C-alpha positions in Angstrom: -6.3 -0.3 115.3 -7.0 -3.6 116.6 -9.1 -2.0 120.1 -11.8 -1.2 117.0 -12.1 -5.6 115.9 -15.0 -6.3 117.3 -14.5 -9.9 116.8 -12.8 -12.7 114.4 -14.7 -15.2 112.1 -12.6 -18.5 110.1 -14.3 -19.8 107.0 -11.8 -22.6 105.1 -8.2 -20.5 104.0 -9.9 -16.6 105.3 -11.1 -15.1 107.6 -13.5 -12.4 108.2 -12.6 -9.3 110.7 -15.4 -7.4 111.9 -15.2 -4.1 113.2 -17.2 -1.9 115.4 -17.2 1.6 113.1 -16.2 0.2 109.8 -17.6 -3.0 107.2 -16.2 -6.2 107.4 -13.0 -7.2 106.2 -12.3 -10.5 104.3 -8.4 -11.6 104.1 -6.7 -14.7 103.0 -5.1 -15.5 107.0 -6.3 -18.2 108.8 -7.6 -18.2 112.2 -4.3 -19.5 113.7 -2.6 -16.3 112.2 -4.2 -14.1 113.9 -3.8 -16.1 117.0 -0.4 -15.1 117.2 -0.5 -11.7 116.3 -3.1 -10.3 118.7 -2.6 -9.2 122.0 -3.5 -12.7 124.8 -4.5 -9.7 127.2 -7.7 -9.0 125.0 -8.5 -11.7 122.0 -9.1 -15.0 122.8 -10.0 -17.6 120.9 -13.5 -19.0 122.3 -13.9 -21.7 119.3 -12.6 -23.1 116.1 -13.7 -20.4 114.1 -14.2 -17.8 116.4 -12.1 -14.9 118.6 -13.4 -12.7 120.0 -12.0 -9.4 122.0 -13.0 -8.9 125.2 -13.9 -5.0 125.8 -16.6 -5.8 123.5 -19.0 -8.5 125.3 -21.7 -7.5 127.0 -22.5 -10.9 128.0 -22.0 -14.1 128.8 -24.9 -16.9 128.9 -25.2 -20.0 130.3 -26.7 -21.9 127.6 -22.4 -21.2 125.8 -24.0 -17.8 124.2 -21.7 -14.5 123.7 -23.7 -11.2 123.6 -21.2 -8.7 122.1 -22.4 -5.0 122.1 -23.7 -4.8 118.7 -26.5 -7.0 119.8 -24.2 -10.9 118.0 -24.9 -14.2 120.1 -21.9 -15.9 119.5 -21.5 -20.0 120.3 -18.7 -21.1 122.3 -16.8 -24.3 122.8 -17.4 -26.6 125.5 -13.5 -26.7 125.6 -12.5 -23.2 125.2 -15.1 -22.9 129.4 -11.9 -22.1 131.2 -11.5 -19.1 129.2 -14.6 -17.9 129.4 -14.9 -18.6 132.7 -11.7 -16.0 132.8 -13.5 -13.7 130.8 -16.8 -13.4 132.1 -14.5 -12.6 135.4 -12.9 -9.7 133.8 -16.5 -8.6 132.4 -18.0 -8.3 135.9 
């Protein structure tokens, strides 16, 4: 099931989990809860509101945005620059 998660977006005390083959699911969990349970090999917290699966990243731009395979663009935090660089090295 984890391999189908594209990204997780926090919104207050809830999170929306976006899948590659299903509608998003809203759960009453904090983003930190997911961060502690998902594999650090594939899932990266790139912003205070987003965790992404590196398997679904199509590209990384210089203007602090990730492009996902489904066409979505997500802003990444400047504080997470090293994590994004690490992901870029794995993608290329």
